[in-house]
N, C-alpha and C positions, 0 to 999 in steps of 0.2 A: 080210544074214545071213552071207555069206562074210567080210565085213570083221569082224564080231563074232567069228566063230570064229578068225580069224587074229590078232586083236588081242593075245592073250597072247604069241604068238610074236614079234610086233613089239615088245612092251614088254620082253620078257625081256632082250635085250642091254643095254638101258639100266640094268638092275638089276645086271648082272654085269660089265660092261666096266670096265677099270681106269683109263682116261684120266680125269683128275680132273673136268673139267666134264661129261663124258658121264655119269659115275657120279651126279653130283648133280642131273642133270636130272629133271624130273617123270616118273613112270611112265606116260607116254602115248605115243601113236604119232607124236608130232611130232619126235622126236629126229632129229638129222642124223648125219653120220659121226662115228665115234670118231677123235679126234685124239691125237697123242702127248701125254705128260704136260704139263699146262698149268694156269694159275691165272687167275682173274679179275683178280688184282692184278699179274700178270706179263706177260700177252700183249701183243705189240706188232707183230704181223705181220698179213697179210691174213686169216688164220684168226680174227682178232678178231671177224669176223662171227658166228661160232657161239658165242663165249665171252663177250666183252665188247666191244660195238661202240665204246666210247670208246677202245679201244686202236688204232683206225685212225689216230688223230691222230699216233701215233709211227712210222708207216710213212714212211720217208724218201723213197723213190722207187718207181716202179712195180714190182710183184712179182706173180708168179703161182705158185700152189701147185696141184699135182695130187695128190689123195689117193685111195688104193685101200684098201678094208677087206674082210676076209673072216673071218667067224665060222665056224669049221670045224664046230662041233657043230651049230649051227642052219642051216648052209649059207646064211647070209645074205651078200650081196655088196653093196658100195656103192662108188660112184665120185663124185668131186667136184672142182670147179674153184673156187678162190678167188683173186680179184685185188683189189689195193688200191693206192692211191697217196696222196701228200700234195698239198696245194694251198697254195703260198706259205708253207709252214712253219707254217700256222695251222689247217688243216683236213685231214680225211682222207675219202676215198671208197672204198667197197668193193662188190663184186658177187660173189655166190657161187651156184653151181648144184650140187645134190647129187641123185644118183639112187640109190635103195635098192630092192632086190628080194629076194623070198623066195618059194620054191616054194609055200608054204602060204598066202600072203597077197597082197594087191594090191601091184603095183609103184607107187611114187610118186616125185615129184620135189619138192624144196624149193628155191625160188629166193629169195635174200636180197639186199636192197639195204641198205647201211649208210652212215651219215654221222656224222662227229665234228667237234668244234670245240673249240679250247682252246690252252693254252700248253704249255711244256715241263714244267710241274709239275701242271697240272690240265686234264682234258679231259672233255667230255660227249659222249655218242653215242647213236644210236638205230639199230635195225635192224628191217626189215619182212620177215617170212617169208610167202611165198605157196606153198601146196601144190597140187599137181595130180596127178591120177591118171585114167587111162582106165578103170580098173576100179572106182572108187568115187566116186560123185557127192558124198558127204559130204566126202571129202578134197579134192575138186576145188574146193569152196567155202570151204575153211578158210584162214585167215590170222591172223597174230598179230604183236605188237610186243614188242621188247625195248628197254629203256632202261638205259644204264649210265653210271657215273662211274669214271674212273681218275685217281688222284692219285699224284704222285711228288715229295713235298715235300723229300726229302733223298736223298743219295746212297746211303744204307743202308736206306731205308724206302719202301714203296709200299703202296697200298691200292686195292681195287676194290669197287664195289657194282653189282649188276646185278639189275634186276627183269625176270623172264622172263614172256612171255605176259601182259603187263599188261592187255590187253583181255579176257582170259579167254574166248575164243571157244567157241561150241558149235555143232556141226553134227550133227544126229541123235544117234547114240550116242557121238560123239566130244566130249570136253570137255577143254580145256586150262586147268587151274587156274593162278592166279598163283603164282609162287614168287619168292623173294629169295635171292640169293647174296652173301655177304660174304667178302672175301678180304684178306689182308695178305701182303706180301712183305718179306723181310729179306736184306741182304747184309752179314753180319757180318765177312767176310774179303775184301771187295773185290768187283769185278765178275765175277770168274771163278766164284764160288759163290753160288747164289741159293736161298733157301728160301721156300716159299709154303704158306699154310694157308687153307682155305676152309670155310665153313659154309653148307650149303643149308637154308634154312628153308622147310618145306613145310606145306600145310594140315594141321591136325590136332594142332598143338602142337609144342613144342620137341623133344620126344623123337622126333618123326617125321623130324627132319632128319638130315643126314649130314655128317661131317667128312672132309675129304680133305687130303692133304699132297703137296707137290711139291718135288723136289730137282733142281737143274740144276747142272752143273759142266762147265767147259771144261778138260779134262785137259791138252791141248796145243793150240797154235793150229790151228784147223780141225777138231778132234775134240771133239764135245760129247756128254755122257751125261746122261740124265735118268731119274728114277724117280718113280712116283706110287703112292699107296695111299689107300684110302677105306673107311670103315666107318660103320655106323649107330650110333645111340645106344640102340637096344633090343636085348635079348638075342636071339640067333639070326639076326641079319642078317649076310649074307656079307661077308667081307673081300675086297677087290679089290686087285690089285697090277698094276703095269705098268712095264716098263723100255724105254728107247729109246736108240739111238745115231744120231748125225748126223755125216756127213762133209761138210765144206764146202770148195768152191772159191770163188773170188771171186763168180761170178755163178750158180753152180749148187750145189745142196745135195741130199743124199739121206738120208732118215731111215727107219729101221725101228723099229717099236714093237710089242712083244708082251706079252700079259698076259691076265688073266682071273681066274676064281675056280676053286674045286674042281670046278665043273660044266662047265668048258670054257675054251678059249683063243680069243683074238681077235688077229688080225694086221693091222697097218696099215703101209702103205708111202706115204711122201710125197716128192714131188719139187718142189724150189724153183727158180724162175728169177727173177732180180732184176737191176735196173739199179744199185742201190746195192750195192757190193761188201761181202761178209762177210769176216771174218778167215779167211784161206785156208790150207788144208793144204798146197797146192802153190804157195806164194807165192815169187816170185823174191826172193832175199835180197841180190842184188847188181845194182843197176840204175843206169843213167846217164840223166839227164834233160836235155832241151834247154830253155833259158830264153831266149826272144826278148825282150830288154829293150825294144826299140822297140814291139813288139806289146803288151806288157804295160803300158807307160807310156801308150800311146794308147788302151787299151781303155776303153770307156764302158759305160753301162747300156743295157738294152734299150728301144727306143722304145715298144714295146707296153706294157711295164711302167711306163714313165714316164707314160703316159696314165692309169694307175691310181694315180699318185702314189707309185710304188715306184721309188726311185732307187738306183743302185749307189754304192758308196763310191769315194773318190778312188783312181784307178788306182795312184798312187805308194804310198799306204798299203797297198793290196792286194798290191803287189809286195813290200813290206817284210815283210808278214805271211807271204807265201808263202816267202820266203827264211828267215824265222825258223823256220817249221815244218819246212822242208827240212833245216835244220841239225840238228834233233833226230830226224830220220827215220833209223832204223838200217838200213833197206833201201837207202838212197841211198849210192852209192859215188862217183859223179862227176856233174859238171854241165858242160854246154857252154853258155857264154854267147855268144849271137849278138848282135853289136853293129853298129849303123849309126846313130851319133849317139845322143843321150840324151833326145830328146823335150822339149827346152826346159828341162831341169833346170839349176839354178845350181850353184855350187861347193860349197855347204853340203850339198845332197842328194847330189851326186856323192861327197862324202866319206863319207856314210852308206852309199851303195852299195858303196864300196871296203871299208869296214869289214865289211859283210855278207859280201862275198867272203872276207875274211880269217877271219871266223867259220866259214864253211863249211870252209875248209881246216883250221882248228884242231880242228874236229869230225871230221877224218879223211876229208873228201870231197876228191877231186881236181877241180880246176877248170881247164877249157880254154876260153880266150877265142878266138872266131872273129870277127875284125874284117873286116867288109865295107867300111866306111869309118870313119875314126877321126880326131878332132881331139884337141887337148891334153886336153880334159875327158874324152873317152871313153878316151883312153890312160891317164889318171890312174886310172880304174876298172879297166881291163884289166890294169894293171901288178900288181894284187893277185893275179892268177891264177897257177896253177902254170906254165902255158905259154900263149903267144899265137901264133896262126896266122892267116894271111891267104889270100885267094884271089889268083890271078894278076892280076886286075883291081882289087884293093882299092886304096883311096887313103888316105894318111896325111898329114893337114894338121897336122903337129906343128911349129909355128913359134913357140912361146913365147907369153907372155901380154901383153896390153895392156889398158888401161882407157880408155874414152872417154866423154866427157860432151858431149852436143849442146846448144848454146846458140842461142837465137833472139833475142838482144838486138838484133842488127843488123836482123833482120826487123821487130821491133817499131818500131825507129827509122824504117825506111822506111815503115811503115804509119802512123806518127804516133801510136803508142800508147805512153804512159808508164805506169809502175807505181809505186804507193805501197807501201812496205814498212815494217813494224814487226817487229823481231826482237830476240832476245837472243843475244849470243855471236857472235864473229867466224867461228865454224865452222858456224853455221846458215845455210848458203849456198843453201838450196833456191830462193829467188827469183832467184838469179843466172842460172839457165838462161833466164829471161825478161828479165833486165835488163842482162846483160853479153854481150860478144862473145867473151870468153875466160875462162879460169879465174882466180879470185883466188888470191893466195898461200896463203890458208888452205885453200882447196879443193885446191890442188895438193899441199900438205903432207899433208893427210889421205889423199888418194888414193895418193900415193907410199908412205906408211907402210903402208897396207893392201896395196898391190900387192907391196911387198917381203916382207911376211909370207906372202902367197899364193904367190909364186914360191918362197920358201924351203921352204914346206910341200910344194909340188908336187915340187920337186927331191928333197927328202928321201924322199917316198913312192915316186916312180918309181925312183930309183937304188937305194933299199933293196929294193924289190920285184923289180927286174930284176937286181940285183947288178951295176950299171954304175957306172963313175966318172962324176961329174957333168959332166966335160968331154965325155963321149960324148953326153950329152943336149944340151948346148949346141952341139955340132957338128951335131946333127940340126936344131936351131933355125935354123942358118945355111942349111940346105938348104930347109927350109920344107915344100914339097909333095914327099913322099918316096915313090918307087916301092917296091913290096913287096920286091924283091930288095935294094935298098939298105937298107931297114929291117932286113932280116935280117942284112946285113953289118955294120950298126952295132950289132947286138945288141938292137934294139928288139923284134923278134919272133923266134920259134923256128923258123919255117919257113913254107912255102907249100904248101897242099894243092890238088891238082888233081882234083876229083871226090870222089864219095861213098866210094869204096874207100880213097882216101888218108886221108880223115878218119877212117874206121873203123879203119884201121891205127894212126893216132896215138892214138885212144881205147883200143885194145887194149893199146898199150904203156903208156899212162898208168894204165888201170884194167883189169888182166888179168882175163878171165873175166866181166866185167860185161855185162849185156844192156841194150840201149837201150829205154827205156820211152816210147813215143810220146805217150801221154796221161797222163803222170805227174802225180800229185797227192800231196802229203805226207800227207793224211788218207786212207788207203787203204780203211778199213773203216767200215761204218755205225756210228753212235754208239749205244751201248747204256747209256750212263750215265743214272742217275736224277737227278732234281732239276735245277734250272737251273744252268748253268755261271756261276760268278761272273765279273764283267766288270771290265775297265779301260776307262773312257770316254775316247775321243779327241775333244776339242773343237777344231775347226780355226778358226784366224784367218788366212785366206788372202786376200791382196790388200789393196787400199786400205781403210782403216778409215773407216766412215761410219755414220750413224744408220740406223735401220730394219732391214730384213731383208737378209740376204746375197743378192747378186744379181750380174748382169753389168753392167758399165759400159754405158750407152746407146750409146756409140760403138763398143763391142766391143773396146776397147783394154786393159781390165783387169778383174780380178775385184774385187768389193766384199765386204768382211767387215762385215756389219751388226751393230751393237751389240745390237739386239733379238734376233737369232738366236743370237748367242754367249751373251748373258746367259741366255736361255731354256734353251739347251743345258746350261750350267753348272748351272742350277737343277734340270733334269730329272735330271742325273747325281747331283746332291747328294741328291735325295730317293729315288732308285732304290735299293732295298735290295740289289740284286744287284751294284751297283758298289762295288768296294773302294777305288778311287782314280781320280783324273782326271789325264789328260795334256793340257795346253793346248798344241796344236801351232801355233806362230806362224811364218808365212812372210809378213811384211808390213813394208813401209817406213813404215807409219803412215798418218796422215790427220787426221780431225777430232778435236780435243782432247776435246770432250764425249763423243763415242762411245768414245774410248780410256779416258776416266775411268770410264764406265759399265762397261766390260769389267773394268777394274782393281778396281772395287768388287764386281763379281760374283765375281771370284776371291777377294777377302777373305771374302765370305759363304760361298762354297763350302768354303774351307779350314777353316772352323769345324767342318765336319761330316766332310769327307773330305780325305785328302791330295791336294794339287794340285801336279803337277810340270810345269814349262814346258820345252818342247823347241823350240829355235830352228833353223829350216832354213837356207835361203839367206840370208835377211835378217830381222832382228827389230830394227828401228831406230825411234827416236822413239816414235810412238804404238804400234808393235808392241812395243817394249821396255816402254812404259808398261803395256800390258795384261798382260805376263808377269812383271813384276818382283816382284809380291807372292806368287808361288808359294812353296811350301815349299822347293823346290829348282829352280834354273834351269840348264838344260843348253844349251850352244852348241857347234857344230862349230868347229874351229880357224879355219875360213875364213868363218864367218858374219859378215855385216855387222851390227853391233849398236851400241848406244849411241845417239848422235845425240840426246842429252837436251836438248831445247829446243823452243821454239814460235815461230811467226811468223804475221803476218797480211799478206795480199797482196791488193791491189785495183788493177784497171786504171783508167786515165783515158783515155777514148775520144774526147775532144773533137778531138784532132789528126787522128784518122782520120775521124770521122763529119762534123765541120763543115768542117775545112780541106780534106779530100780529096773528101768525098761530098756536101757541102752540107747535111747534116742539122743542125738547130739545136735547142737545148733551153733553156727558161727555167724557173727554179726560184724559188718563193716560200716561203722558210723562215719559221717562227714561233718558232724557238729558235736559239741560236748554233751548235749542232752538229747541226741537224736533217738536214743533207745529208751527214753523216759517211760513210755507206756508199754514196754515189752513185758511179756509174761514169763520170760525165761529166768532171769536172775533178780535178786533183791536190788533195791535202790542203793546207789552210792550216797554219801552224805550230801553231795551237791544236788542230786536229784531229789532227795528227801526235802531239802530246804526249798527247792523250787515248787514242789507240789504243796508243801505246807504254806508257802506264801499265797498260792492260789486259793487254798481252803480258807486261810485267814481273811483274805479279801472278800470271799463269798459270804463268810460268816458276818463280817462287818456290814455288808450290804443287807443281809437278812435282819439283823437286829436294828439297823437303821429304818428299814421299812416297817418293822413291828412298832418301833417308837412312834413313827409318823401315823400309822393306822390306829394304834391304841392310845395315842396322846399321852405317852409316857416318856420319861427321861431315858436317854440311850443307856446310861450307866445302870439305871434301874432294870431295864430290859436285859442287859448283860448278866446281872445277878440272877434273874429269873430263867435265863436261857442256859447256855453251855450244855445243851443236850438233855436238861432235866425234864422228866415226864411228870405231869401233874394230873390229878383227878379233876373232873370238871368243877367240882366243889372248891378245890384248892385254887384252880385257875381263876375262878370267879372272884375269890377273895383277893387275888393278886392283880386283878385288872386285865387278865389276858382274854377273858370273855365278858360279855355284857350282862347276860342273864342265864339263870338255870332254867331249863325247860327242854321239851322235846320238839318233834316236828310239828304237832298241832299248835304249840305256842309260837313257833317261828312263822307258821302260816297266819296266825292271828295278828302277829306284828306286821307281816307283809300286807295284810288287809288294811290295817290302820294306816300304815305309811302310804299305801296306794290310794287312799281316799275313798275306799268302799264303805258303804254304810253297814252297820251290823246285820241288817236284814237282807242285804243283797246276796244272792247265791252266786258264788264264784266257782268256776271249774278249775280243778287242779290238773294240770297237763304236764307230763314229763317231756322235756326237750332234750334231744340228744340221741333218741332211738331212730333207727331206720324206719321210714314211713311208706315207702313206695318204690316204684320201678326206677326212678331217676334220682333217688336220694344219694346214690354214690357220687353223682356229679357234684353234689354240694359238700363232699368231704366225708360222707359216712357210708358204711357198707349197705348196699341195697340188694335188690333181687339178683343182679348179675353176680355179685360176690357170693351170694348164697348158693347159686347154681354151680359154682366152680369149686373144685376140691380146695380145702383150706387146711390150716394146721389143726390137728386133732390131738387129744390127750393120748400120749403113747404109754403112760404109766397107769397102773391100777390105782383105785381110790386110796387104798391103804398107804401106798408109797407116796402118793400125792400129799397125804396128811403128814407124813414124815418130813417131806421137803418143806412144807409150810412151817412146821415147828422148828426146823433147823435154819430156816432162812435161805435155803439153797434153791430158790426159785429162779427162773430164767432171767427176769428183769433185775433181780438183786445182784446177779453175777456179771451183768453186762458192764463194760467200762463206762465211766462217767462220774461226775460229782453228784453225791447223793445227799438228800435231805430226808432221812427215813427214821422211823421209830427205832430206838437203840436196842431192841430185842424183839423176837417173835414170842409173844406171851400167850400162854395157855392157862386160862383160869377155870377151875372146876369147883 
């Protein structure tokens, strides 16, 4: 009886309060707290539990809301806690507890659990409400379900649909009828201004419903205002209004909302705690960030996530993306580059890093390089900074460049192993590492030409960046291992810092008034954009090219770029409507001809639908060039090893080792003249040599034909540039083998232009070709099932792996098959 008498008082606030979802709730005692103005189509915080559970999908990181409500006329008080978080960017979880009390009625608690699942553009969610009260047995048994949909198909439009109390529970005199809420959201002037309109459909007909409106505006960074209004469709129903103001710091926010009808006022106070930073009122506008190049280049994915088939992107690509975003961050005023080697990068990627530093400076950021240890390659990057400092114990191995090729022909001779070779072109010298004891004149000519270009580019970059005469750099090369104080006297560095205070003093001089941001990230605030961000797909071709899936070499000496993985990644990017263009990132000396041809044809198919831009890193030679040459534009760094257009076939003859030295014998019974053509026992006969050479000649002719078609050159001209000759990116550009000189950021910019994106549109860079989840192996890539099973592991220690890389004796290089590979394994120091 007491509950029945108190029911009108419990129901009255939901009829007069001005917060949009509260107004449109059914006139029953199941309402929760009144929240600031909100809409079913707009909500994307933990408070989605009460409004539209599908909105939990858009909560980026754990957050907690405390809400206090007081209705002064009815003397009703409510308190609530709402918490929510995201799971792997695909799901959301939420939990809420609300306590409501009124002197004339029973106190009760509503506990809500919510879950949502979806993408950036569409989410489904459900919430379960359980009521409890020590003063009412009926309320204590009451529970209900809400089901919602939230869609954000475009940057200016969203919608929401919520079915409330879908189970229509009844307990004694209490009955919760089903209701339906429909909402739309608009952003006609960008993300700072948002409009929402909701219609509440209640039992009894359309005229029983209510319309509500929401307006949100961010006047300045960290200050948000909102307003709501609601009215019925029948004459005499009250008009409700509500206004609210929110002050945001990064991880803390405070909101006051006040409103009501002519019958009385309602006040709501909300406090937010979050791990994802909001746009802050008290944001630091002048910050300095530390970028540890070695740490970022060595960073990998989480082993725990790897078990779920979720892998991180390539650390080098992540670093380049970080530097690109930092360049556009208006808060950033300075960067400290901590350097201690460059994690195995080659000269092509070192040039890309140097250019990234120059772009930071061009954007008004000051860059200080702190060198713990530095070789020529590291100094090449550091020379782009405003200033270079060292520690007292730092080391500088700045001793000039050299190129070396390791040959094992003498070893083969001692072992009694001979090699059969079929090749085209005097510069296709790849087999010579196995057949000779020294460099051929063709190989020496190629390497000297490339090394001269590399040294010239290095001298130009360093002397220009440091404003030194080239003689000073050459003087340093004569010293070789340079102590820090000598490096300072030679002008290679600006000074030596001894301790934190000294470094802070240098930073203050370089960037006056800036504050050091320990956990700096270029994207400082949670994303509030609607719709999916359009993408540029990065498809990597990294390592030796082979058939099948991308993988590690069984000996652990190299990475394998699998044709199946690359072709599938290109297809996925081609059919993905969010991808505006594709960047084929090539860092490969080539490998299997068939696999290279499959990649080439996959590029031809992809460019029929989307622009394809090729970006060459340290090396894009032979099969690597084959895969990239058909792109709409081909970019190479000035120091990229590229070209090497040619093919060869290599086969060992093991009789001298196995029979003469080890006593192993073999007898073969052929049934055709060339039946033993690919046997590893004896050398080729003249007839067999002619047969294989004919095959190689035909493949070479196909190769230069495709190059001529892709590069719009005469076939005879391509033949003169080919024949296995390796060029620097600078020389390849001069000869028409590549379109432009530039690194990955330049290729991305070209992809943006060709994809029709405006200069101001933020595009997401996404790597295609990595395993992403449980069933990814069904699409042709290794997923969680493959990760849980034993696979090939490196059986050799790292030192011996390095020897194998230098000699070219990797597993893929020794497998039978026609090869389009770099004619030497080059080590440049």
